[in-house]
N, C-alpha and C positions, 0 to 999 in steps of 0.2 A: 858598648858592653861586650867584654870578651867571653866567648863561649868555649870552654876548655874541654868539655866532655861530651860524649855522644848523648848522654841523658839530657844535658842542658840544651843542646842543639835540637834534640827531638821535641822537647817541651816547647821551645820557641816556635818551631815549625807548626806544631799542633795549634798553638795559641793564635798563630797568624792565619789558620784555616787552610794551609797549603797541603796538608796530608792528614789522613786519619791515623790514630794511634796503632791500629792493627798493621798498617803498611810499614810504619816506622819500626814497630816491634819485630816484624818479620825480618827486616834488614838487620837489625841489631842481633837477633837470635842467630841468624845465618853466619854473620861475621864474628860473633862472640867466641865461637869455638876456635877461631884462628887468632884470638887476642888482637882484634882490630883496633887501630887508633882512630881518632876523630877524622883524620885526613882520609883514611880508607873509607870511613863511613860516608864522608862527603862524596867521594868518587863513586861509590855505589849508588847513592841517591841520584847523581847525574846520569850514571849508566842506565839505570832503570827508568829514567825520565820522570822520577817522582818530583824533582825540582829542576830548575834551570840555573845556569851560572848567575843570571841577573837576580833571581830570587835569593840565592845563597848570599850574594854580595850585599843585598839590601838587609838581610837578616844580620849579617856580620856588622853592618853599620848601625844596628840597633833599631831599624824601622819595624814598626808593628802594623802600619797601615800602608795603603797604596798598592796592595796586591790584588784588590778586587774593586771593580766598578760595576755596580748592579750585579747581574749574573755572570759577568765576564771576569775571568781570572787572567791576570797579566802574566805573560811568559817572559818577554823581554822587550827592551826599548828598540824601536826601529828608526826613529827620527825625532828631531827636536827643532822647534822654531822659537821665535820671540814670544808667541802667545800660548803655544800648546806643545805637548809631547804626544808622539804616536807610538803605541805599543802593539805588539802581536799578542792576541789574547784568545782564549778558548772559552766557550760557554760551559759553565759548570754542570749543566744538565744534559745538553745535546752533544757536547764535544766539538761543536762547529767552531772553525777558526776564522777570526775577523781581525781587522785593525781597529783599535780604539783610540780615538783622538781626545785627549784630556786637557782642558784649560789649566794652565799653570796655577799653582797654589797662590801666588802673589796677586792674582786677579780675582780671587774669590769674592772680595768685597767691592770690586770695581764693577758697578752696575752696567755702565755703557759697554765695556768690553765683554761682559757676560752676555748681555742682550745681543750684541753683534755676533758672538759665537753661536748662540742659539738660532739667530736669524739665518746664519750661513747654513746650519744643519737643516733647518726646515725648508729653506729655499731649495737646496740641492736634493732633498728627499723627493721633490716633485719631478726631478730630472732622471729619466731612466733611459739612458743611451749608452752604447758600448764604449764610447770614448770619454765618458765622464764617470769618475769613481762614484759608485752608488753609496748613498748613506741610508742606513736602515732604521736608525732610531737616534733620538736626542734625549738625554736624561740628565737628572741631577741625583747624586747619591752622596749623602753626608756633606753637602755644600760643594761637592766637586762636580762640575758640569762636563759632560762627555758626549761624544757621538760615536756610533758604531758604523764602520764602513767596510766595504769589500777590501780584502787584503790582496795586493798585487805583488807577485813574486818577481822582482826585477830591481831596477835602479832608476833614480831620477835622471832626467835628461841633462842636467848640468854636470853631474858626475860622469855620465856617458860621454859627453863632448870633451870634458877635461881629460878623460882616459884615451879617447880616440883622435882628438884633434879635429881636423876637417873631416866632415862626414861625406860619404859618396853622394853624388847628386840625387840618385833615385831614393836612397835612404832618407835624405833630407826632405824630399818632396812627399814621400809617403807619410812621414811623420806629420808634415804640415797638413796633408789631406785629412789625416785622422783628427788633428786638433781643430781644424776648421769645421769638420763635420759635427764635432761635439759642441763647438761654440754656436754653430748655426742652429742646432737643435734648441739650445738654451735661448738664443736670441729670438727665435720664433715664439718663445713663451715669455718674452719680455725681460729676459735676464742677460746681463753682460757680466764679464768676469771681474774686470778692474784690477787684476793683480797678475797679469800674464808675465811669466819669466820661466827660464829653463827648469828651475828647481820645483816649479809647480806642475811639472809633467812627469808622469811615471811611465817607464817603458816596461811592458810585461815581457815575460820570457818568450812569448810567441811573437814579439816585435811590435805589438799594438801599443800606440801611444794614448795615454789617458790623462785627462785634466783633473787636478785636485785643487783644494784650497780656494773656494769661492768666498773667502772671508770678507771681501769687499764687494761681493756681487751686488749689482744694482742696475739702474738704467737712468731714470729721470730724477730719482730722489738722492739727496745728499746723505750717504750712509755713514759718514763719520761724525756728523753733528758738530763739526768744527768749521772755523773760517778757513779760507785758503791758506792763510799764513800760519795756521795751527794744524796742518794736515797730518793725518795719521802716517807714520813712517812707511807703512806698506804701500801707500798710495802716492808717495811723494814724486815718483817718476811721472805718474799720470798728471799730477798737479803741474809739474814743470812743462810737460807737453802742452797741456791745455792753456797754460799761461802764454807760452811762446806762439802758439797758433791762433790765439785770440778766439777760441771757441768757448761755449759755456761749459761750466764744470760738469763732469760726468758725461761728456759727449760720448755717444755710443761708438763712434768711430775710433776712439782711442785704443780700443782692443786691437783693431786692425794694425795700427802702428807697431804696437809691442809684439804682435804676432809676426810682423815683418822683421823686427829686431831678432826674434828667435830664429827665423829662417836664415837671416844674415849670419848669425853666430854659427849655425850648423854648417853653412857653406864655406865660411871663411876661417872657422876655427878660432875666431876671436870676436868679442862683442862689437856691435855697431857703435855703441857709445862707451866712453870711458867709464869703468866701474869705480864707484867711490862710495864711502859711507858719509862723506861730508854733505850735510843737508843743502847748503847754499850752492855747492857745485852741482848737485843733482837737479836743482831748480834753474840753473843757469841756461840761458837761451843758447849760448855758444855750444854747449854740450849737444844740443839737438841739431844745430846748424853745421857742425863740423864733422859729420859722419863721412868717413872715407868712402868714395864710390866703390861698390862691390867689385867692379871690374879691375880696380887697382890691385885687389888681393886675389881675385879669381879671374884672371884674364881669359881663360878658356870657357867661361860660363856661357851657355847657350843664350842667344839674344832674347828669346821669350821668357827665360828665367830672369834675366836682367830686368826686363820690363816688369815682371811680377814683383820683384824686390822693390824696385823704384816706386811702383804704384802703391805698395803697402806703406812705404816710408815717406811718402810725399807730405811735406809740412803744410801744404794746402789741403785741409780736410775735405774740401769739395772735390779735389782731384784724386784723392785716395780711393782705393776700393772701399765701398760703403758698408758692406755687410760681410759676415763670415761666409754666407752663402755664395757671394761673389768670389771670395777667395777659393772656396771649395771648387766652384765651377772652373776657375782659371787653372788651378793646380791639377785638377783631374784631367782637364783637356791636355795639359802639357805632358802628364804621365802617360796618357793613352797615345799621344803623338810619338813620344819616345819609344814606347813599346811597339808601335806599329812601324817604326823606322822612318817616320816622316822627316823630310829635310827641314832644318830649323829656319824659321823666318827671321834671319839675322841680318839681312841686307838693310841699307839705309831706310829707316822708317817702316820697314815691313813688320818688325816685331811690335812696334808701337801701334801700327794699324791693326794687327791681330788682337792686341790687348783691348783696343777700343771696340772692336767687334764683339769681343767677349763681354766687355762691360755693358754694351747695349743689349746683348742677348741674355743677360742674367734673368733668373727666374722672377717673373712679375709678382709672384705670390708673396715675396718678401717685403714689397713696398708697404702693404697694409699691415704686415707682421701680426695678423690676427686681431687688429684693433677694431673697435666698434664705432660706427658713425650713426647718427640719427638724422633722418630726413622727415620734415613735416611738409607733405605735399598731397593734394587731393586727386590729382589727375592720374589715372591708372597708367596711361602711356608713359608719363614722366617717371612714375614710380618704377616701372619695369626697366626703363633706360638706365636710371641711376643704379638700380640693383645689379643689373648685368655688368655694367662697365666698372663699377667699384669692386664687385666680387672678383673680377678678373685679376685684380692686383692685391687680393688678400684681405680686403675689408669685409667685415660683417655689417650689414646695414639693417637698422631698425627703422621701419616706415610707419608713420602715423598720418591719418587724414584729419584728425581732430587735434588742434594745438593743445587743448586742455589735457587730453589724455597723455600727450607727449610730455608736457611739463610736470605731470603728476609723478613721473619717474624720478624727478629730482627732489621731491618732497621728503623731509625727514631722513635724509641720507645718513647712513653710518659713516663717519669720517674715515674709518679704517677699511671700509669695503671699497671694491673697485667702483669707479664712477660709471654711470649708465652709458656714456659715450665719450669718445675723444673729442669730437667736433659735432655741433648740432647745426643743421642747415634748415633755414626757414624759407620756403618757397612761396612767393606772392603771385606766382603765375595764375593760379585759379582762385586762391583764397584772398588775394588783395590785401585790404587793410587789416583783416583778421590776423594774417601772418605777420604783418608789420607790428601790430599790437603785442603779439606773442613774443616777437624778437625783442621789443623794447622792455617788456616785463622781464624777460630772461636777463637783459642787460642791467637791470636795476635791482633785482631780487638779491638779497644778501647771500643766499645759498648758491646762486648760479652766475653771479656777475663776473666771476673769475674764469668761467669756462669759455673756450673758444667757440665762436659762432659765425655763420655765414648767412647773409641775407641775399636771396636770389630774386632778382628783379627783371622784368621784361623792359624793353626800350620805352614803352609808353607808361612805365611806372617810375621814371626817373625823379618825379616830384617827391617820391617817398624818401629820397636821399636826405632832404632837409629835416625830415622828422626822425630818421633812424638814429639811434644812439650807438654810434660807431666808436671804435677804439682800436688800438693796435692789434688786439686779439679778437675783434669783432669787425668783420669786413663784408664787402659787397662783391657779388659776382653777377654779371649780366647774362640773361638768358636770350637766345640759346647759348649755353656755355660750352667752350671747348674742353673736353674731359681732361686732356693733358694739363691744361691751365688750372682746372679745378683741383686736380690731384696735387699739383704743386702748391696751391694755396692751402690745402688741407695739411700737407706736410709742414709748411711754414707755420701754420697756427698751432700744430701739435708741438712744435719746438718752443713756442712761446707760452705754452700752457703752464699755469702756476703749479709748483710742486705741492702747495698746500691743499689742492683739491684732488690730488692723485690718490 
């Protein structure tokens, strides 16, 4: 609809709620004496910051909605993606400036996409760390779902690399350190990103790198609700990686690989893998296997940085760096070494040996990752031993002397609530047949039979093996047990845990 006069434009602005009549009348009165045209009126509205160019354009296009989401008034568009648009907005009461991310109109009736969008917002609201863009609220207003986030004055990493080409070594490493710090914080709270790429990183004006868009955040649970062959386009690269590396879907180490791709891109000025929109090419194994060695593109790269890149991009997930915390420790060590003027360990095997030492020296606290274990054991000495040794590696341990009290924790469980423990250990050392009976009940009860469990037996209790209801996720460990072997078994069983009970 064409707006030809200042009166028509003023009326439309007022109807849209963008300005009060007194503000508009004041501008008209002041300009009227000079015989102002509508174009002069427009310029004066912009000069006085009553309206923005984006708002004026929307009004000219005939839009009457989309200027407000809840209490937030949109100033202009700052970014757009497949599923949502991001606006700079100001709170109509406090004047506070934030970014408002709004799910696109075409997904209003798409329940799965809307739920995923809300889940992202509520997931990230729990994360308050300087390298993760903070989300303050998630709301719906007139069927439009949106989230309110901190506004970062800067640009995304993809645009930055496109403009600068190869980044300086220290700049790349500092960005990686920022990102791994944010990912490690989330990881310790059971959250992985699942959509790491340069465009999901914002560089603030002070140089700090921040992660955005946890739209596929998860860990053990399939967040797309689709089969691998019908994977959401945003996770297709992850699906391709996990297919070629033969790990289970949503492997937590996939984030490390794509974080390595980002480091590669920053250092080399070009992506590690060919970029394409073709779905089948993105799933192709060759795309992952034919990554050009970083040294072919950056021959002067220090040996320890070469090792870091290679450790992150290893297609054997077990040889890859295992957690964001390991990445942080490695890159932080490299940065401090460079700053201190240390000679690079780039001789034959030296950088690899240094990386191995770093790998072995990683923080033990990340192994347990804040997970809860349950031990049913009546001997105080054994209780203390298990508590001390497992607490060292980050586990929280619930200990019960009475099997019945322990099993009561699993009664009438809310399927949406966290489960009482990742793995339950039944010790027969002192309780003998009582512990075996509790283990077998746990193995046959409908509410608990999917849960991982370990039966702890002494050498003279081997006869219990014939009676124990064992399975792939219910195993035996012999006492006295080597704690390193027990920890490995706990990790293995955690990986086999059924998503349906998470």
